[in-house]
MARVEX-125680 format. One record per atom (N, C-alpha, C): residue number from 1; x, y, z; residue in one letter. Coordinates in steps of 0.001 Angstrom, whole numbers. Example, Ala and Ser with C-alpha at 12.3 -4.5 7.8 and 13.67 -1.06 7.14 Angstrom:
<num:1	east:13190	north:-5690	up:7800	residu:A>
<num:1	east:12300	north:-4500	up:7800	residu:A>
<num:1	east:13200	north:-3300	up:7800	residu:A>
<num:2	east:12850	north:-2250	up:7080	residu:S>
<num:2	east:13670	north:-1060	up:7140	residu:S>
<num:2	east:12900	north:30	up:7870	residu:S>
//
This chain:
<num:1	east:77861	north:93465	up:-149371	residu:M>
<num:1	east:78433	north:92850	up:-148184	residu:M>
<num:1	east:79009	north:93962	up:-147313	residu:M>
<num:2	east:78708	north:93928	up:-146034	residu:K>
<num:2	east:79166	north:94993	up:-145146	residu:K>
<num:2	east:80610	north:94766	up:-144692	residu:K>
<num:3	east:81278	north:95853	up:-144426	residu:E>
<num:3	east:82658	north:95822	up:-143933	residu:E>
<num:3	east:82649	north:95388	up:-142472	residu:E>
<num:4	east:83492	north:94424	up:-142137	residu:I>
<num:4	east:83670	north:93972	up:-140765	residu:I>
<num:4	east:85123	north:94253	up:-140405	residu:I>
<num:5	east:85396	north:94877	up:-139250	residu:P>
<num:5	east:86787	north:95158	up:-138883	residu:P>
<num:5	east:87647	north:93896	up:-138955	residu:P>
<num:6	east:88767	north:93996	up:-139658	residu:G>
<num:6	east:89714	north:92890	up:-139781	residu:G>
<num:6	east:89471	north:91966	up:-140954	residu:G>
<num:7	east:88295	north:92026	up:-141558	residu:L>
<num:7	east:87967	north:91107	up:-142655	residu:L>
<num:7	east:88926	north:91247	up:-143834	residu:L>
<num:8	east:89091	north:92460	up:-144322	residu:R>
<num:8	east:89919	north:92685	up:-145505	residu:R>
<num:8	east:91368	north:92239	up:-145275	residu:R>
<num:9	east:91961	north:92648	up:-144150	residu:D>
<num:9	east:93357	north:92291	up:-143874	residu:D>
<num:9	east:93530	north:90787	up:-143655	residu:D>
<num:10	east:92602	north:90173	up:-142941	residu:S>
<num:10	east:92698	north:88730	up:-142688	residu:S>
<num:10	east:92571	north:87940	up:-143983	residu:S>
<num:11	east:91677	north:88365	up:-144863	residu:F>
<num:11	east:91496	north:87674	up:-146140	residu:F>
<num:11	east:92760	north:87790	up:-146995	residu:F>
<num:12	east:93330	north:88970	up:-147032	residu:K>
<num:12	east:94540	north:89194	up:-147830	residu:K>
<num:12	east:95707	north:88346	up:-147323	residu:K>
<num:13	east:95803	north:88150	up:-146008	residu:K>
<num:13	east:96887	north:87363	up:-145411	residu:K>
<num:13	east:96679	north:85857	up:-145575	residu:K>
<num:14	east:95454	north:85429	up:-145737	residu:A>
<num:14	east:95137	north:83991	up:-145786	residu:A>
<num:14	east:95526	north:83413	up:-147145	residu:A>
<num:15	east:96622	north:82708	up:-147191	residu:K>
<num:15	east:97062	north:82086	up:-148449	residu:K>
<num:15	east:96372	north:80747	up:-148687	residu:K>
<num:16	east:95825	north:80182	up:-147630	residu:I>
<num:16	east:95009	north:78970	up:-147727	residu:I>
<num:16	east:93676	north:79281	up:-147041	residu:I>
<num:17	east:92571	north:78980	up:-147713	residu:V>
<num:17	east:91238	north:79150	up:-147145	residu:V>
<num:17	east:90491	north:77823	up:-147297	residu:V>
<num:18	east:89391	north:77695	up:-146586	residu:F>
<num:18	east:88541	north:76519	up:-146747	residu:F>
<num:18	east:87345	north:76909	up:-147603	residu:F>
<num:19	east:87095	north:76115	up:-148630	residu:L>
<num:19	east:85924	north:76281	up:-149488	residu:L>
<num:19	east:84949	north:75171	up:-149145	residu:L>
<num:20	east:83735	north:75546	up:-148765	residu:T>
<num:20	east:82693	north:74567	up:-148434	residu:T>
<num:20	east:81622	north:74615	up:-149508	residu:T>
<num:21	east:81318	north:73444	up:-150050	residu:T>
<num:21	east:80221	north:73284	up:-151000	residu:T>
<num:21	east:79192	north:72364	up:-150348	residu:T>
<num:22	east:78029	north:72253	up:-150990	residu:F>
<num:22	east:76941	north:71484	up:-150401	residu:F>
<num:22	east:76401	north:70469	up:-151405	residu:F>
<num:23	east:76205	north:69240	up:-150922	residu:S>
<num:23	east:75637	north:68193	up:-151772	residu:S>
<num:23	east:74156	north:68464	up:-151991	residu:S>
<num:24	east:73533	north:67653	up:-152821	residu:E>
<num:24	east:72094	north:67798	up:-153075	residu:E>
<num:24	east:71260	north:67593	up:-151813	residu:E>
<num:25	east:71797	north:66841	up:-150854	residu:T>
<num:25	east:71082	north:66599	up:-149597	residu:T>
<num:25	east:71472	north:67607	up:-148515	residu:T>
<num:26	east:72342	north:68576	up:-148853	residu:G>
<num:26	east:72742	north:69600	up:-147892	residu:G>
<num:26	east:73982	north:69268	up:-147095	residu:G>
<num:27	east:74587	north:68113	up:-147360	residu:E>
<num:27	east:75807	north:67731	up:-146653	residu:E>
<num:27	east:76952	north:68656	up:-147058	residu:E>
<num:28	east:77718	north:69138	up:-146058	residu:E>
<num:28	east:78835	north:70041	up:-146311	residu:E>
<num:28	east:80096	north:69262	up:-146681	residu:E>
<num:29	east:80843	north:69803	up:-147637	residu:H>
<num:29	east:82151	north:69261	up:-148001	residu:H>
<num:29	east:83133	north:70419	up:-148062	residu:H>
<num:30	east:84154	north:70381	up:-147194	residu:S>
<num:30	east:85144	north:71453	up:-147139	residu:S>
<num:30	east:86493	north:70943	up:-147589	residu:S>
<num:31	east:87223	north:71846	up:-148251	residu:R>
<num:31	east:88577	north:71508	up:-148678	residu:R>
<num:31	east:89415	north:72774	up:-148699	residu:R>
<num:32	east:90743	north:72588	up:-148580	residu:Q>
<num:32	east:91664	north:73719	up:-148626	residu:Q>
<num:32	east:91831	north:74183	up:-150057	residu:Q>
<num:33	east:91910	north:75508	up:-150221	residu:M>
<num:33	east:92125	north:76092	up:-151533	residu:M>
<num:33	east:93216	north:77158	up:-151408	residu:M>
<num:34	east:94089	north:77228	up:-152406	residu:T>
<num:34	east:95094	north:78280	up:-152458	residu:T>
<num:34	east:94399	north:79595	up:-152764	residu:T>
<num:35	east:94675	north:80612	up:-151948	residu:N>
<num:35	east:94005	north:81903	up:-152095	residu:N>
<num:35	east:94952	north:82922	up:-152730	residu:N>
<num:36	east:94745	north:83215	up:-153990	residu:L>
<num:36	east:95503	north:84255	up:-154680	residu:L>
<num:36	east:94717	north:85562	up:-154736	residu:L>
<num:37	east:93583	north:85588	up:-154081	residu:N>
<num:37	east:92721	north:86769	up:-154055	residu:N>
<num:37	east:93184	north:87718	up:-152952	residu:N>
<num:38	east:92900	north:89002	up:-153130	residu:E>
<num:38	east:93275	north:89981	up:-152113	residu:E>
<num:38	east:92092	north:90792	up:-151597	residu:E>
<num:39	east:90975	north:90787	up:-152304	residu:D>
<num:39	east:89839	north:91619	up:-151929	residu:D>
<num:39	east:88596	north:90754	up:-151753	residu:D>
<num:40	east:88081	north:90663	up:-150520	residu:P>
<num:40	east:86896	north:89826	up:-150285	residu:P>
<num:40	east:85586	north:90448	up:-150781	residu:P>
<num:41	east:85655	north:91651	up:-151334	residu:F>
<num:41	east:84444	north:92340	up:-151768	residu:F>
<num:41	east:84237	north:92280	up:-153278	residu:F>
<num:42	east:85132	north:91605	up:-153980	residu:T>
<num:42	east:84996	north:91432	up:-155424	residu:T>
<num:42	east:84873	north:89938	up:-155712	residu:T>
<num:43	east:84820	north:89578	up:-156985	residu:I>
<num:43	east:84766	north:88159	up:-157359	residu:I>
<num:43	east:86000	north:87450	up:-156790	residu:I>
<num:44	east:85768	north:86352	up:-156107	residu:I>
<num:44	east:86831	north:85510	up:-155542	residu:I>
<num:44	east:86932	north:84286	up:-156440	residu:I>
<num:45	east:88149	north:83936	up:-156878	residu:W>
<num:45	east:88283	north:82849	up:-157851	residu:W>
<num:45	east:89287	north:81794	up:-157392	residu:W>
<num:46	east:89043	north:80580	up:-157864	residu:F>
<num:46	east:89941	north:79454	up:-157592	residu:F>
<num:46	east:90027	north:78581	up:-158845	residu:F>
<num:47	east:91233	north:78169	up:-159247	residu:P>
<num:47	east:91356	north:77226	up:-160364	residu:P>
<num:47	east:91113	north:75799	up:-159867	residu:P>
<num:48	east:90556	north:74979	up:-160735	residu:T>
<num:48	east:90338	north:73581	up:-160391	residu:T>
<num:48	east:90102	north:72793	up:-161677	residu:T>
<num:49	east:89837	north:71529	up:-161509	residu:Y>
<num:49	east:89538	north:70661	up:-162649	residu:Y>
<num:49	east:88036	north:70455	up:-162761	residu:Y>
<num:50	east:87581	north:70287	up:-163978	residu:K>
<num:50	east:86157	north:70158	up:-164284	residu:K>
<num:50	east:85496	north:68969	up:-163580	residu:K>
<num:51	east:86156	north:67839	up:-163548	residu:N>
<num:51	east:85546	north:66615	up:-163025	residu:N>
<num:51	east:85863	north:66407	up:-161544	residu:N>
<num:52	east:85544	north:67409	up:-160724	residu:T>
<num:52	east:85759	north:67299	up:-159285	residu:T>
<num:52	east:84410	north:67370	up:-158566	residu:T>
<num:53	east:84407	north:66895	up:-157331	residu:K>
<num:53	east:83185	north:66921	up:-156528	residu:K>
<num:53	east:82714	north:68359	up:-156314	residu:K>
<num:54	east:83656	north:69281	up:-156079	residu:K>
<num:54	east:83244	north:70663	up:-155815	residu:K>
<num:54	east:82554	north:71287	up:-157019	residu:K>
<num:55	east:83041	north:71010	up:-158230	residu:V>
<num:55	east:82404	north:71549	up:-159436	residu:V>
<num:55	east:81012	north:70950	up:-159610	residu:V>
<num:56	east:80885	north:69662	up:-159379	residu:S>
<num:56	east:79584	north:69003	up:-159477	residu:S>
<num:56	east:78598	north:69595	up:-158466	residu:S>
<num:57	east:79057	north:69801	up:-157234	residu:E>
<num:57	east:78172	north:70351	up:-156209	residu:E>
<num:57	east:77784	north:71802	up:-156510	residu:E>
<num:58	east:78731	north:72597	up:-157002	residu:I>
<num:58	east:78426	north:73989	up:-157350	residu:I>
<num:58	east:77424	north:74045	up:-158496	residu:I>
<num:59	east:77544	north:73133	up:-159442	residu:T>
<num:59	east:76600	north:73084	up:-160558	residu:T>
<num:59	east:75177	north:72841	up:-160061	residu:T>
<num:60	east:75039	north:72018	up:-159017	residu:N>
<num:60	east:73725	north:71706	up:-158455	residu:N>
<num:60	east:73252	north:72706	up:-157401	residu:N>
<num:61	east:74191	north:73341	up:-156708	residu:N>
<num:61	east:73853	north:74287	up:-155643	residu:N>
<num:61	east:74967	north:75334	up:-155570	residu:N>
<num:62	east:74736	north:76550	up:-156031	residu:P>
<num:62	east:75802	north:77546	up:-156100	residu:P>
<num:62	east:76215	north:78157	up:-154757	residu:P>
<num:63	east:75499	north:77849	up:-153669	residu:K>
<num:63	east:75871	north:78407	up:-152365	residu:K>
<num:63	east:77194	north:77801	up:-151906	residu:K>
<num:64	east:78151	north:78660	up:-151526	residu:V>
<num:64	east:79434	north:78218	up:-150985	residu:V>
<num:64	east:79798	north:79071	up:-149787	residu:V>
<num:65	east:80699	north:78557	up:-148984	residu:L>
<num:65	east:81271	north:79296	up:-147865	residu:L>
<num:65	east:82782	north:79320	up:-148025	residu:L>
<num:66	east:83389	north:80443	up:-147705	residu:I>
<num:66	east:84846	north:80558	up:-147664	residu:I>
<num:66	east:85193	north:80922	up:-146226	residu:I>
<num:67	east:86037	north:80116	up:-145583	residu:T>
<num:67	east:86381	north:80304	up:-144180	residu:T>
<num:67	east:87885	north:80493	up:-144044	residu:T>
<num:68	east:88292	north:81433	up:-143179	residu:F>
<num:68	east:89723	north:81701	up:-142972	residu:F>
<num:68	east:89907	north:82337	up:-141598	residu:F>
<num:69	east:91137	north:82262	up:-141040	residu:P>
<num:69	east:91379	north:82775	up:-139692	residu:P>
<num:69	east:91175	north:84282	up:-139587	residu:P>
<num:70	east:90732	north:84713	up:-138411	residu:G>
<num:70	east:90630	north:86129	up:-138097	residu:G>
<num:70	east:91948	north:86620	up:-137515	residu:G>
<num:71	east:91924	north:87835	up:-137015	residu:E>
<num:71	east:93144	north:88433	up:-136458	residu:E>
<num:71	east:93506	north:87845	up:-135103	residu:E>
<num:72	east:92514	north:87394	up:-134350	residu:N>
<num:72	east:92746	north:86865	up:-133015	residu:N>
<num:72	east:92548	north:85356	up:-132986	residu:N>
<num:73	east:93269	north:84718	up:-132090	residu:Q>
<num:73	east:93136	north:83271	up:-131926	residu:Q>
<num:73	east:91679	north:82952	up:-131568	residu:Q>
<num:74	east:91182	north:81873	up:-132071	residu:K>
<num:74	east:89816	north:81393	up:-131844	residu:K>
<num:74	east:88762	north:82253	up:-132541	residu:K>
<num:75	east:89162	north:83010	up:-133551	residu:E>
<num:75	east:88222	north:83752	up:-134373	residu:E>
<num:75	east:88460	north:83408	up:-135831	residu:E>
<num:76	east:87386	north:83341	up:-136575	residu:F>
<num:76	east:87532	north:83156	up:-138013	residu:F>
<num:76	east:86389	north:83853	up:-138730	residu:F>
<num:77	east:86652	north:84161	up:-139993	residu:F>
<num:77	east:85654	north:84803	up:-140832	residu:F>
<num:77	east:85026	north:83758	up:-141740	residu:F>
<num:78	east:83776	north:83996	up:-142073	residu:E>
<num:78	east:83068	north:83141	up:-143015	residu:E>
<num:78	east:82364	north:84046	up:-144022	residu:E>
<num:79	east:82681	north:83837	up:-145290	residu:I>
<num:79	east:82032	north:84565	up:-146371	residu:I>
<num:79	east:81097	north:83599	up:-147074	residu:I>
<num:80	east:79834	north:84010	up:-147228	residu:E>
<num:80	east:78895	north:83222	up:-148026	residu:E>
<num:80	east:78818	north:83854	up:-149402	residu:E>
<num:81	east:78790	north:83000	up:-150424	residu:G>
<num:81	east:78721	north:83527	up:-151775	residu:G>
<num:81	east:78014	north:82591	up:-152731	residu:G>
<num:82	east:77770	north:83111	up:-153928	residu:D>
<num:82	east:77219	north:82328	up:-155034	residu:D>
<num:82	east:78355	north:82021	up:-155999	residu:D>
<num:83	east:78513	north:80751	up:-156326	residu:A>
<num:83	east:79602	north:80320	up:-157198	residu:A>
<num:83	east:79102	north:79991	up:-158598	residu:A>
<num:84	east:79943	north:80277	up:-159570	residu:K>
<num:84	east:79686	north:79914	up:-160962	residu:K>
<num:84	east:80971	north:79335	up:-161533	residu:K>
<num:85	east:80809	north:78419	up:-162454	residu:I>
<num:85	east:81961	north:77795	up:-163106	residu:I>
<num:85	east:82272	north:78558	up:-164384	residu:I>
<num:86	east:83516	north:79013	up:-164495	residu:E>
<num:86	east:83969	north:79790	up:-165651	residu:E>
<num:86	east:84812	north:78900	up:-166565	residu:E>
<num:87	east:84587	north:79035	up:-167849	residu:T>
<num:87	east:85413	north:78366	up:-168850	residu:T>
<num:87	east:85903	north:79447	up:-169817	residu:T>
<num:88	east:86720	north:79081	up:-170758	residu:G>
<num:88	east:87148	north:80044	up:-171773	residu:G>
<num:88	east:88478	north:80696	up:-171471	residu:G>
<num:89	east:88675	north:81881	up:-172023	residu:K>
<num:89	east:89958	north:82587	up:-171961	residu:K>
<num:89	east:90405	north:82862	up:-170524	residu:K>
<num:90	east:89483	north:83226	up:-169655	residu:Q>
<num:90	east:89832	north:83519	up:-168269	residu:Q>
<num:90	east:90532	north:82331	up:-167603	residu:Q>
<num:91	east:90153	north:81138	up:-167967	residu:V>
<num:91	east:90738	north:79939	up:-167370	residu:V>
<num:91	east:92236	north:79882	up:-167626	residu:V>
<num:92	east:92644	north:80033	up:-168849	residu:E>
<num:92	east:94065	north:79939	up:-169186	residu:E>
<num:92	east:94873	north:81024	up:-168483	residu:E>
<num:93	east:94364	north:82256	up:-168470	residu:E>
<num:93	east:95076	north:83364	up:-167825	residu:E>
<num:93	east:95258	north:83117	up:-166326	residu:E>
<num:94	east:94212	north:82702	up:-165661	residu:K>
<num:94	east:94297	north:82523	up:-164212	residu:K>
<num:94	east:95037	north:81248	up:-163829	residu:K>
<num:95	east:94907	north:80195	up:-164594	residu:W>
<num:95	east:95642	north:78967	up:-164300	residu:W>
<num:95	east:97140	north:79216	up:-164358	residu:W>
<num:96	east:97583	north:80031	up:-165282	residu:F>
<num:96	east:99002	north:80329	up:-165424	residu:F>
<num:96	east:99550	north:80910	up:-164123	residu:F>
<num:97	east:98869	north:81886	up:-163559	residu:W>
<num:97	east:99349	north:82515	up:-162331	residu:W>
<num:97	east:99251	north:81583	up:-161140	residu:W>
<num:98	east:98245	north:80766	up:-161075	residu:W>
<num:98	east:98138	north:79787	up:-159997	residu:W>
<num:98	east:99311	north:78818	up:-160052	residu:W>
<num:99	east:99645	north:78339	up:-161243	residu:Y>
<num:99	east:100756	north:77402	up:-161393	residu:Y>
<num:99	east:102059	north:78049	up:-160964	residu:Y>
<num:100	east:102308	north:79284	up:-161362	residu:L>
<num:100	east:103552	north:79961	up:-161003	residu:L>
<num:100	east:103649	north:80217	up:-159504	residu:L>
<num:101	east:102524	north:80359	up:-158834	residu:Y>
<num:101	east:102541	north:80515	up:-157381	residu:Y>
<num:101	east:103149	north:79264	up:-156740	residu:Y>
<num:102	east:102783	north:78112	up:-157249	residu:W>
<num:102	east:103274	north:76853	up:-156701	residu:W>
<num:102	east:104643	north:76464	up:-157252	residu:W>
<num:103	east:105022	north:76932	up:-158424	residu:R>
<num:103	east:106296	north:76580	up:-159052	residu:R>
<num:103	east:106988	north:77839	up:-159592	residu:R>
<num:104	east:107412	north:78751	up:-158702	residu:P>
<num:104	east:108005	north:80010	up:-159178	residu:P>
<num:104	east:109291	north:79810	up:-159969	residu:P>
<num:105	east:110009	north:78706	up:-159730	residu:S>
<num:105	east:111254	north:78468	up:-160474	residu:S>
<num:105	east:110985	north:78216	up:-161955	residu:S>
<num:106	east:109751	north:77935	up:-162307	residu:Q>
<num:106	east:109408	north:77648	up:-163700	residu:Q>
<num:106	east:109067	north:78908	up:-164499	residu:Q>
<num:107	east:109141	north:80074	up:-163870	residu:R>
<num:107	east:108715	north:81318	up:-164514	residu:R>
<num:107	east:109316	north:81502	up:-165911	residu:R>
<num:108	east:110604	north:81213	up:-166083	residu:N>
<num:108	east:111251	north:81431	up:-167384	residu:N>
<num:108	east:111043	north:80281	up:-168362	residu:N>
<num:109	east:110637	north:79126	up:-167865	residu:R>
<num:109	east:110481	north:77969	up:-168731	residu:R>
<num:109	east:109039	north:77566	up:-168960	residu:R>
<num:110	east:108163	north:78015	up:-168090	residu:F>
<num:110	east:106813	north:77487	up:-168115	residu:F>
<num:110	east:105932	north:78212	up:-169113	residu:F>
<num:111	east:105116	north:77456	up:-169790	residu:W>
<num:111	east:104093	north:78011	up:-170674	residu:W>
<num:111	east:103023	north:76956	up:-170855	residu:W>
<num:112	east:101827	north:77394	up:-171106	residu:F>
<num:112	east:100750	north:76479	up:-171439	residu:F>
<num:112	east:100648	north:76419	up:-172945	residu:F>
<num:113	east:100507	north:75230	up:-173491	residu:P>
<num:113	east:100293	north:75167	up:-174937	residu:P>
<num:113	east:99031	north:75943	up:-175295	residu:P>
<num:114	east:99079	north:76745	up:-176362	residu:P>
<num:114	east:97870	north:77501	up:-176727	residu:P>
<num:114	east:96734	north:76554	up:-177082	residu:P>
<num:115	east:95548	north:77030	up:-176886	residu:G>
<num:115	east:94391	north:76222	up:-177263	residu:G>
<num:115	east:93504	north:75913	up:-176093	residu:G>
<num:116	east:92603	north:75007	up:-176323	residu:N>
<num:116	east:91579	north:74665	up:-175361	residu:N>
<num:116	east:92095	north:73660	up:-174330	residu:N>
<num:117	east:91763	north:73884	up:-173066	residu:H>
<num:117	east:92093	north:72962	up:-171976	residu:H>
<num:117	east:90775	north:72551	up:-171326	residu:H>
<num:118	east:90116	north:71548	up:-171865	residu:P>
<num:118	east:88746	north:71235	up:-171434	residu:P>
<num:118	east:88615	north:70781	up:-169986	residu:P>
<num:119	east:89701	north:70329	up:-169365	residu:D>
<num:119	east:89613	north:69875	up:-167979	residu:D>
<num:119	east:89809	north:70998	up:-166968	residu:D>
<num:120	east:90204	north:72183	up:-167403	residu:W>
<num:120	east:90454	north:73303	up:-166505	residu:W>
<num:120	east:89227	north:74189	up:-166407	residu:W>
<num:121	east:88915	north:74627	up:-165195	residu:V>
<num:121	east:87839	north:75594	up:-164969	residu:V>
<num:121	east:88271	north:76539	up:-163853	residu:V>
<num:122	east:87541	north:77629	up:-163736	residu:I>
<num:122	east:87721	north:78575	up:-162642	residu:I>
<num:122	east:86397	north:78644	up:-161886	residu:I>
<num:123	east:86479	north:78594	up:-160568	residu:I>
<num:123	east:85310	north:78824	up:-159732	residu:I>
<num:123	east:85302	north:80316	up:-159409	residu:I>
<num:124	east:84282	north:81032	up:-159857	residu:N>
<num:124	east:84097	north:82447	up:-159541	residu:N>
<num:124	east:83018	north:82562	up:-158482	residu:N>
<num:125	east:83337	north:83247	up:-157395	residu:I>
<num:125	east:82396	north:83378	up:-156288	residu:I>
<num:125	east:82058	north:84851	up:-156078	residu:I>
<num:126	east:80776	north:85159	up:-156129	residu:S>
<num:126	east:80292	north:86505	up:-155820	residu:S>
<num:126	east:79931	north:86535	up:-154344	residu:S>
<num:127	east:80666	north:87312	up:-153532	residu:P>
<num:127	east:80368	north:87357	up:-152101	residu:P>
<num:127	east:79023	north:88015	up:-151821	residu:P>
<num:128	east:78294	north:87447	up:-150871	residu:I>
<num:128	east:76974	north:87965	up:-150494	residu:I>
<num:128	east:77005	north:88551	up:-149084	residu:I>
<num:129	east:77559	north:87775	up:-148148	residu:S>
<num:129	east:77591	north:88222	up:-146753	residu:S>
<num:129	east:78836	north:87658	up:-146075	residu:S>
<num:130	east:79184	north:88281	up:-144958	residu:A>
<num:130	east:80332	north:87817	up:-144176	residu:A>
<num:130	east:80011	north:87968	up:-142698	residu:A>
<num:131	east:80655	north:87131	up:-141902	residu:K>
<num:131	east:80495	north:87258	up:-140456	residu:K>
<num:131	east:81770	north:86808	up:-139766	residu:K>
<num:132	east:81967	north:87326	up:-138577	residu:L>
<num:132	east:83073	north:86926	up:-137716	residu:L>
<num:132	east:82527	north:85934	up:-136708	residu:L>
<num:133	east:83183	north:84794	up:-136613	residu:I>
<num:133	east:82745	north:83753	up:-135683	residu:I>
<num:133	east:83809	north:83591	up:-134613	residu:I>
<num:134	east:83372	north:83619	up:-133365	residu:K>
<num:134	east:84285	north:83469	up:-132242	residu:K>
<num:134	east:84023	north:82113	up:-131598	residu:K>
<num:135	east:85070	north:81303	up:-131561	residu:K>
<num:135	east:84945	north:79997	up:-130908	residu:K>
<num:135	east:85023	north:80202	up:-129392	residu:K>
<num:136	east:84187	north:79514	up:-128692	residu:T>
<num:136	east:84211	north:79588	up:-127239	residu:T>
<num:136	east:84568	north:78224	up:-126677	residu:T>
<num:137	east:85164	north:78230	up:-125490	residu:N>
<num:137	east:85478	north:76972	up:-124814	residu:N>
<num:137	east:84207	north:76479	up:-124129	residu:N>
<num:138	east:83853	north:75274	up:-124433	residu:R>
<num:138	east:82661	north:74692	up:-123803	residu:R>
<num:138	east:83106	north:73687	up:-122767	residu:R>
<num:139	east:82467	north:73721	up:-121636	residu:T>
<num:139	east:82729	north:72735	up:-120605	residu:T>
<num:139	east:81480	north:71923	up:-120380	residu:T>
<num:140	east:81652	north:70652	up:-120142	residu:N>
<num:140	east:80493	north:69786	up:-119920	residu:N>
<num:140	east:80211	north:69648	up:-118460	residu:N>
//
């Protein structure tokens, strides 16, 4: 993936991004995701539950888009990537940090019971390409 001016800094600042998945018929479904990632050039990950629409769609079609604001108003970046569903040890480690992001007061009290959490998964996205999109005002 090529470097685009502002991409790295904008991605690091974006604490919420939009993840777009595609149905079997190509219909787009976008939702907000908490972004704990800092580097758009490595694997981008998100915790989620196994029985969600996004996991089902990724299983059928791994193409995803990650969209977030650019440095200037009316600009945004779009990263296209291939997504895979991760299970196993990585899930527990990453879920812990995601939970603490949302509930920092629980840091001293919070723990996950050891063992298997079959409903938890991680979406791992390998970035392929990125582009800067500039919205223009259209007049009729």
